[in-house]
C-alpha positions as CSV (number, residue, x, y, z in Angstrom):
1,X,50.9,56.7,203.0
2,X,51.8,58.9,205.8
3,X,54.6,61.5,205.1
4,X,54.4,60.8,201.3
5,X,55.1,63.4,198.5
6,X,52.8,64.0,195.6
7,X,54.3,66.0,192.5
8,X,52.3,68.1,191.0
9,X,53.3,69.4,187.5
10,X,51.0,72.4,187.5
11,X,51.9,73.6,191.2
12,X,55.5,73.2,190.4
13,X,55.3,75.5,187.4
14,X,53.5,78.4,188.9
15,X,56.0,78.2,192.0
16,X,58.7,78.6,189.3
17,X,56.9,81.7,187.2
18,X,56.4,83.5,190.6
19,X,60.0,83.0,191.6
20,X,60.9,84.1,188.0
21,X,58.8,87.2,188.1
22,X,60.1,88.1,191.7
23,X,63.9,87.8,190.5
24,X,62.9,89.5,187.0
25,X,61.3,92.5,188.8
26,X,64.3,93.2,191.4
27,X,66.8,93.0,188.8
28,X,64.7,95.6,186.4
29,X,64.5,97.7,189.8
30,X,68.0,97.9,190.9
31,X,69.8,97.2,187.5
32,X,72.8,99.5,186.9
33,X,74.6,100.6,183.9
34,X,77.9,102.1,183.3
35,X,76.5,104.4,180.5
36,X,74.6,107.8,181.5
37,X,71.2,108.8,180.6
38,X,70.8,112.4,181.1
39,X,67.6,113.7,181.8
40,X,67.9,117.0,183.6
41,X,69.8,118.8,186.3
42,X,68.3,121.0,189.3
43,X,70.5,123.3,191.0
44,X,71.3,125.4,194.4
45,X,72.8,128.6,194.8
46,X,73.7,128.7,190.9
47,X,74.4,132.8,190.2
48,X,71.9,134.1,188.1
49,X,69.5,131.3,187.7
50,X,67.2,133.8,185.9
51,X,70.0,133.4,183.0
52,X,70.4,129.9,182.7
53,X,72.9,130.3,179.9
54,X,75.6,131.7,182.0
55,X,76.3,129.1,184.8
56,X,73.7,126.3,184.7
57,X,75.0,122.8,185.8
58,X,74.9,121.5,182.2
59,X,78.2,123.8,181.7
60,X,79.9,120.8,183.8
61,X,78.8,118.3,181.8
62,X,79.3,119.3,178.0
63,X,83.2,118.2,178.0
64,X,84.2,121.7,177.3
65,X,86.7,123.4,179.8
66,X,85.8,127.4,178.8
67,X,82.3,126.5,180.6
68,X,81.4,126.1,184.2
69,X,78.6,125.5,186.8
70,X,79.1,128.4,189.1
71,X,77.4,129.1,192.4
72,X,77.5,132.0,195.5
73,X,80.8,130.9,197.1
74,X,79.3,132.1,200.7
75,X,76.5,129.7,200.4
76,X,77.3,126.2,202.0
77,X,75.5,123.2,200.4
78,X,75.0,124.9,197.1
79,X,75.8,122.6,194.0
80,X,73.5,120.6,192.0
81,X,72.0,117.1,191.1
82,X,71.7,115.4,188.3
83,X,69.0,113.3,187.5
84,X,69.2,110.3,185.2
85,X,66.4,108.2,183.1
86,X,68.4,105.1,184.2
87,X,70.2,103.5,187.2
88,X,73.8,103.9,186.6
89,X,77.0,103.1,188.7
90,X,80.6,104.6,189.2
91,X,83.8,103.9,191.6
92,X,85.3,107.5,190.6
93,X,85.4,111.0,189.3
94,X,87.3,113.1,187.2
95,X,86.7,117.0,187.9
96,X,88.4,120.2,186.5
97,X,88.1,122.4,189.4
98,X,87.3,126.5,189.1
99,X,86.3,128.3,186.0
100,X,88.9,128.1,183.2
101,X,87.6,130.4,180.1
102,X,90.8,131.8,180.9
103,X,93.9,132.3,183.1
104,X,91.9,135.4,184.4
105,X,88.6,133.6,184.8
106,X,90.2,130.9,187.3
107,X,92.2,133.6,189.6
108,X,89.2,135.7,190.0
109,X,86.6,132.7,190.9
110,X,86.7,130.5,193.6
111,X,87.6,126.9,193.5
112,X,86.2,123.8,195.5
113,X,88.2,122.9,198.4
114,X,85.7,120.3,199.8
115,X,83.1,118.4,198.0
116,X,80.0,115.7,198.8
117,X,79.0,113.3,196.4
118,X,75.5,111.4,197.2
119,X,73.9,108.8,195.1
120,X,69.9,108.3,195.4
121,X,67.5,105.8,193.8
122,X,64.4,107.7,192.9
123,X,61.2,105.5,192.4
124,X,58.8,107.1,190.0
125,X,55.3,106.3,190.4
126,X,52.0,107.9,189.2
127,X,51.6,110.1,192.2
128,X,55.0,110.8,193.6
129,X,58.7,110.1,193.3
130,X,60.3,108.3,196.4
131,X,63.9,109.2,197.0
132,X,66.3,106.6,198.9
133,X,69.7,107.5,199.5
134,X,72.7,105.0,198.5
135,X,76.1,106.4,199.4
136,X,77.6,109.6,200.1
137,X,81.4,111.0,200.7
138,X,83.0,113.8,201.2
139,X,86.4,114.6,199.8
140,X,89.1,117.6,199.3
141,X,90.2,118.7,196.0
142,X,93.5,120.1,195.1
143,X,94.0,123.9,194.0
144,X,92.7,124.4,190.8
145,X,95.4,124.6,187.9
146,X,94.6,125.7,184.4
147,X,93.6,123.7,181.8
148,X,94.2,120.3,181.2
149,X,96.9,119.9,183.7
150,X,94.0,121.0,186.3
151,X,92.2,117.5,185.7
152,X,91.9,115.6,189.1
153,X,90.9,112.0,189.8
154,X,88.9,110.8,192.6
155,X,88.7,107.3,193.7
156,X,85.6,106.9,195.7
157,X,86.7,103.3,197.1
158,X,83.3,102.2,196.7
159,X,80.4,101.7,193.8
160,X,77.8,104.6,193.9
161,X,74.6,103.4,192.4
162,X,71.3,105.4,191.5
163,X,69.6,107.4,189.2
164,X,70.0,110.6,190.9
165,X,73.5,112.2,191.7
166,X,74.1,115.2,193.6
167,X,77.0,117.4,194.3
168,X,77.2,119.8,197.2
169,X,80.1,122.4,197.5
170,X,80.9,122.3,201.6
171,X,84.4,124.9,201.4
172,X,86.1,127.1,198.9
173,X,89.3,128.1,198.1
174,X,89.0,131.8,198.3
175,X,91.0,132.8,195.6
176,X,88.4,135.2,193.6
177,X,86.8,138.5,193.8
178,X,83.5,137.7,192.2
179,X,81.8,135.9,195.0
180,X,81.6,132.9,192.5
181,X,82.8,129.2,192.8
182,X,83.1,127.2,189.9
183,X,83.4,123.8,188.5
184,X,84.5,123.3,184.9
185,X,83.8,119.8,184.3
186,X,82.7,116.8,186.2
187,X,82.5,112.8,184.9
188,X,82.0,109.9,186.3
189,X,83.7,106.6,185.7
190,X,86.0,104.3,186.9
191,X,89.8,103.6,187.6
192,X,91.8,101.0,185.1
193,X,95.4,100.3,184.6
194,X,95.2,102.8,181.6
195,X,93.9,105.5,184.2
196,X,90.6,107.3,184.4
197,X,87.8,105.6,182.2
198,X,84.7,107.8,182.0
199,X,81.2,106.6,181.9
200,X,79.7,107.5,178.5
201,X,76.6,109.4,177.6
202,X,73.8,107.5,175.5
203,X,72.2,111.2,175.5
204,X,74.6,113.5,174.8
205,X,72.7,115.0,172.4
206,X,70.2,116.0,174.9
207,X,72.6,118.3,177.0
208,X,73.5,119.9,173.6
209,X,70.0,120.8,173.1
210,X,69.2,122.1,176.5
211,X,72.5,124.2,176.0
212,X,71.4,125.5,172.7
213,X,67.7,126.4,174.3
214,X,70.1,128.5,176.7
215,X,71.0,130.2,173.9
216,X,67.5,130.9,172.6
217,X,67.0,132.3,176.1
218,X,69.9,134.8,176.1
219,X,68.7,135.9,172.6
220,X,65.2,136.9,174.3
221,X,67.0,138.6,177.2
222,X,69.1,140.3,175.1
223,X,66.1,141.6,172.6
224,X,64.5,142.6,176.1
225,X,67.6,144.5,177.4
226,X,67.2,146.5,173.8
227,X,63.7,147.2,174.3
228,X,64.3,148.8,177.7
229,X,67.2,151.0,176.2
230,X,65.1,151.9,173.3
231,X,62.2,152.9,176.0
232,X,64.7,155.4,177.7
233,X,63.8,157.8,174.3
234,X,60.1,157.2,174.5
235,X,57.4,155.0,174.3
236,X,57.6,151.6,171.9
237,X,54.1,151.1,170.0
238,X,53.1,147.0,169.8
239,X,50.3,145.9,167.4
240,X,47.8,143.6,166.6
241,X,46.4,144.2,163.1
242,X,44.9,147.4,163.8
243,X,45.2,147.7,167.3
244,X,48.0,149.6,168.8
245,X,49.4,149.3,172.3
246,X,52.0,151.8,173.7
247,X,54.4,150.2,176.3
248,X,56.9,151.4,179.0
249,X,59.6,149.3,180.4
250,X,62.4,151.0,182.3
251,X,65.7,150.2,183.7
252,X,64.4,150.7,187.2
253,X,61.8,148.0,186.7
254,X,58.9,149.9,186.1
255,X,56.3,149.6,183.3
256,X,53.3,151.3,182.1
257,X,51.0,150.3,179.3
258,X,49.2,153.3,177.7
259,X,45.5,152.7,176.6
260,X,45.1,150.7,173.5
261,X,43.6,152.7,170.7
262,X,43.1,151.8,166.8
263,X,40.4,149.6,165.6
264,X,38.8,146.8,167.5
265,X,36.3,146.6,170.4
266,X,37.4,149.2,172.8
267,X,35.7,147.1,175.7
268,X,38.2,144.5,175.2
269,X,41.4,147.1,175.6
270,X,43.3,147.2,178.5
271,X,43.1,150.5,180.8
272,X,46.2,152.5,181.5
273,X,48.0,150.4,184.0
274,X,51.3,151.9,185.7
275,X,53.7,149.4,188.3
276,X,56.5,146.9,188.8
277,X,57.9,144.2,186.7
278,X,60.0,140.8,187.3
279,X,61.5,138.9,185.0
280,X,60.3,135.4,186.7
281,X,62.3,133.3,184.3
282,X,64.1,133.3,180.6
283,X,63.7,130.0,178.8
284,X,63.9,129.1,175.0
285,X,59.9,130.2,174.9
286,X,60.4,133.6,176.0
287,X,60.9,135.9,179.4
288,X,58.0,135.3,181.5
289,X,57.1,138.5,183.1
290,X,55.3,139.4,186.1
291,X,53.5,142.9,186.2
292,X,52.4,144.2,189.3
293,X,50.2,147.3,189.6
294,X,47.2,149.0,191.6
295,X,43.9,149.0,190.0
296,X,41.3,151.9,190.1
297,X,39.8,150.6,193.3
298,X,43.1,150.3,195.0
299,X,43.7,146.4,194.7
300,X,47.0,145.0,193.9
301,X,46.9,143.0,190.5
302,X,49.3,141.0,189.3
303,X,49.3,139.5,185.7
304,X,51.5,137.4,183.4
305,X,52.9,138.4,180.0
306,X,55.7,136.6,177.8
307,X,58.0,138.5,175.8
308,X,60.2,137.1,172.9
309,X,62.5,137.9,170.3
310,X,60.7,135.9,167.4
311,X,62.6,134.7,164.5
312,X,62.2,132.7,161.0
313,X,61.1,129.5,161.9
314,X,59.1,130.6,165.1
315,X,55.3,130.0,165.2
316,X,55.2,133.5,166.7
317,X,57.1,134.8,163.5
318,X,54.9,132.7,161.0
319,X,51.7,134.0,162.6
320,X,52.8,137.7,162.3
321,X,54.1,137.0,158.5
322,X,50.4,135.1,158.2
323,X,48.7,138.5,159.7
324,X,50.5,141.0,157.4
325,X,50.2,138.6,154.0
326,X,51.2,140.5,151.1
327,X,52.4,143.6,153.0
328,X,55.0,141.6,154.9
329,X,57.8,142.5,152.9
330,X,57.1,145.7,152.8
331,X,56.5,146.7,156.8
332,X,59.3,144.1,157.9
333,X,63.2,143.5,157.3
334,X,64.1,140.7,159.2
335,X,68.0,141.0,158.6
336,X,68.2,144.7,160.0
337,X,65.4,144.7,162.3
338,X,64.0,142.8,165.6
339,X,60.6,141.4,165.7
340,X,59.4,141.6,169.5
341,X,56.4,139.6,170.7
342,X,54.5,140.6,173.8
343,X,51.7,138.2,174.8
344,X,49.3,138.3,177.5
345,X,49.6,134.8,179.1
346,X,45.9,134.6,180.3
347,X,44.3,135.3,177.2
348,X,47.1,134.8,174.7
349,X,46.4,137.8,173.0
350,X,49.4,138.9,171.1
351,X,51.2,142.1,170.0
352,X,54.1,142.5,167.9
353,X,56.9,145.5,167.5
354,X,58.8,145.3,164.2
355,X,60.4,149.1,163.9
356,X,63.3,148.6,166.4
357,X,66.7,148.3,164.1
358,X,69.4,145.5,165.5
359,X,72.4,147.3,166.8
360,X,75.5,146.6,164.0
């Protein structure tokens, strides 16, 4: 009969499945939580980025008033971005403006006057990451007060959602003399009757591990500083079993490697080179050094080496111990002396110095 309807159970079931998958996919892509799952941070204008143990963004997330993220006070738009492993939502912020390590630190460093907060959705696939802005808002902070009394709550009057949260410093209170502007703490959350309620971190241990890695990076940098100080008195000898590599690293960022001597195949030794060095980055794995020099043909060369202060349990420490074998306890005293490692990044060839005493 014309215009009649015939019910098909199979067709009806398929339509229902397509609708269910569609709704589930949408919910999965845009679902937001109040929990925070830390992945990493990225900064703009950070003071001494090659020394991440000083003022990295993680120090504004660690629930400690005495640490802070600090940036160049004159660089408009400096700040940091938090990348989350999940999509989250928040409607308010709690901030501790300025640097609160001590009263003098609060006075000597600028604090933020105008701050911009933005949220983004980052969709990831195998080839690229696509960023889509959700919301952005500028607001003015009060002048910093020391300690807990300086906590400020900002009601954003809107729900911010996303897995990328960005903070940009637009204007500062010029109170200090260091050229730095600092933010000691920032928390995402909401305002309820009982006051500000922060969103909980489900991966706070990741933040603590990142800060612990900053501590390792600082130890490598301190070791390199001691090497430079020792080089002011003369060359330092690094060893690879029977091979000796005399090196100089000077405070003016010049270096020299003297020709290697000792056991081994002389054709594999580096020639004497003189040039300049730059610390590219300092991580928990060591200091990455770029060595720039001109070869005998007048061509500029750049090579990468890694310097580290090896300690008990490190892979390089254990390798050194294995190479020395029964002589280890006679040659090296870990409680009183450094174990420095110098490694050519391209070849992996590794040299050790174990004769420099740790300052008391």
